[in-house]
C-alpha positions in Angstrom: 104.0 63.9 56.3 105.5 63.2 59.6 108.9 63.7 58.2 108.1 66.8 56.3 106.6 68.2 59.5 109.7 67.3 61.5 111.9 69.1 58.9 109.8 72.2 59.1 109.8 72.1 62.8 113.0 71.8 62.7 113.7 74.7 60.4 111.6 77.0 62.2 112.9 76.3 65.5 116.5 76.7 64.2 115.8 80.0 62.6 114.4 81.5 65.5 117.2 80.0 67.8 119.7 81.7 66.0 117.6 85.2 65.6 117.1 85.6 68.9 119.7 84.0 71.2 120.6 87.4 72.7 117.6 87.9 73.6 116.0 85.1 75.1 115.0 83.7 78.6 117.9 82.7 80.7 117.1 79.0 80.3 115.2 78.5 77.5 115.6 75.0 76.6 113.7 72.3 78.4 114.4 68.3 77.7 112.3 66.0 79.5 110.3 62.8 79.7 106.4 62.6 79.6 104.0 59.8 80.3 100.3 59.3 80.4 97.6 58.9 78.0 98.1 58.6 74.8 101.5 59.4 74.9 102.4 56.3 76.7 105.9 57.3 77.4 107.7 60.3 75.2 110.7 62.1 75.2 110.0 65.6 75.4 111.8 69.1 73.6 110.7 72.5 74.4 112.1 75.7 73.4 111.0 79.5 75.0 110.9 82.1 72.5 111.4 85.9 73.5 108.1 86.5 71.8 105.1 88.0 73.3 107.3 88.8 76.4 109.0 85.3 76.2 105.8 83.8 77.0 105.5 81.6 74.0 107.2 78.1 73.5 107.4 75.7 70.6 107.0 72.1 72.2 107.7 68.6 70.2 107.0 64.8 72.0 108.1 61.9 69.9 108.4 58.1 71.1 108.5 54.8 69.5 109.2 51.7 70.6 108.2 47.8 69.8 107.4 45.0 72.0 107.7 41.0 71.2 106.8 38.4 73.7 105.7 34.8 72.9 102.3 35.7 72.4 101.8 39.2 71.9 103.4 42.0 69.4 103.2 45.3 69.8 104.5 48.5 67.7 103.7 52.0 68.6 104.6 55.6 67.4 104.0 58.8 68.7 104.6 62.2 67.6 103.1 65.8 68.8 104.1 69.1 68.4 102.5 72.8 69.4 102.8 75.6 71.3 102.4 76.5 74.9 101.7 79.9 76.2 102.4 80.5 79.4 99.6 83.0 81.1 101.5 84.7 84.5 105.4 84.5 84.0 108.1 83.8 81.3 108.5 80.2 80.4 107.0 79.1 84.1 103.5 78.5 85.7 100.5 77.5 84.4 100.0 77.9 80.6 97.7 76.5 77.8 99.0 74.8 74.5 97.5 73.8 71.1 99.1 70.7 69.4 99.2 68.3 66.4 99.2 64.7 67.0 100.0 61.8 65.2 99.8 58.4 66.6 100.2 54.8 65.6 99.5 51.5 67.1 99.9 47.8 65.6 98.8 45.0 67.6 99.4 41.3 66.8 98.4 38.6 69.6 98.2 34.9 69.2 95.4 32.3 70.5 92.0 33.8 69.7 89.4 31.7 69.7 86.7 31.7 66.7 83.3 32.7 67.0 82.0 30.3 64.4 84.5 27.2 65.0 84.7 26.4 68.6 88.2 25.1 69.7 89.9 26.6 66.7 92.5 29.1 67.7 94.3 32.0 65.4 96.6 35.0 65.3 94.6 38.6 65.4 96.0 41.8 64.6 94.6 45.2 64.6 96.1 48.7 63.6 95.1 52.2 65.4 95.8 55.6 63.5 95.3 59.0 64.9 95.4 62.6 63.2 94.4 65.4 65.8 94.4 68.7 66.9 94.3 69.1 70.9 93.8 71.5 73.2 95.6 71.3 76.9 96.3 72.9 80.4 99.4 72.6 81.8 102.2 74.1 84.5 105.6 74.0 84.7 106.9 74.0 87.9 110.9 74.3 89.2 114.1 75.8 87.7 116.9 73.5 86.6 114.9 70.4 87.4 111.4 71.1 86.6 107.7 69.4 86.8 104.9 69.5 84.7 102.1 68.1 84.6 98.9 68.3 82.1 95.4 67.8 80.9 93.3 68.0 77.8 91.0 67.1 74.9 91.7 65.8 71.7 89.4 67.2 69.2 89.6 63.3 67.3 89.3 61.1 69.9 89.7 57.5 69.3 87.0 54.9 68.1 84.5 53.4 70.8 85.2 49.8 68.8 88.2 48.4 67.0 87.9 45.8 63.9 90.5 42.9 64.8 91.0 40.5 62.0 91.7 37.1 63.0 93.1 34.6 60.3 93.1 30.6 61.4 95.6 28.1 59.3 92.3 25.9 58.3 89.6 28.3 58.2 88.1 31.7 56.6 89.5 34.9 58.8 87.0 36.6 61.0 86.5 39.8 61.9 86.1 40.4 65.7 84.7 43.8 67.0 86.1 45.0 70.7 85.1 48.0 73.2 87.6 50.2 73.9 87.3 51.6 77.2 85.2 54.8 77.2 87.7 56.6 79.4 90.4 55.9 76.7 88.1 56.6 73.8 86.4 59.8 75.4 89.2 62.3 73.8 91.1 62.7 77.5 94.5 63.7 77.5 96.7 63.5 80.8 100.6 63.2 81.4 103.1 64.1 84.1 106.6 64.9 83.1 109.8 66.2 84.3 113.2 67.1 83.1 116.0 70.0 82.8 115.9 73.3 81.7 119.0 75.1 80.4 
């Protein structure tokens, strides 16, 4: 589903680019980086269309990485696509955004003690998947080099608890329940970004 959504987004943006190239804003393309929650670190692309007096923009954020250490293995992917509507000026200043997000986290870590057999340790796995609609407030400041803060709310927040499966060599597997900090599970979105316009 994500690959189909990417293809449709790419086709839509390409069509708009071709059909409105002569009427677009002077620097309608933005490419940059965002960091925050839940996106961690993502690449960001935005295109300001000539629609609605050049105040409507399409955006895509994407990130995928993995981390492996002796005791911890992490796989993370994040995809977000949506529209930004600039409130005062064409492609600059404050804006409201609505977007769709798909996020997946797979975590494996070692040396987790059994709840039933003291002194026995196993390997734990946990996974989080999220598809959600978001609404955000943000602002873009600058020209060629820009700065962009955002804050918002996810309508499908992360759960308050996560079930973790722990596997042992000599005992049956166990399910441990871990609490998620409320600041993370409450649906809050926040990030800051910077990049270049061209």
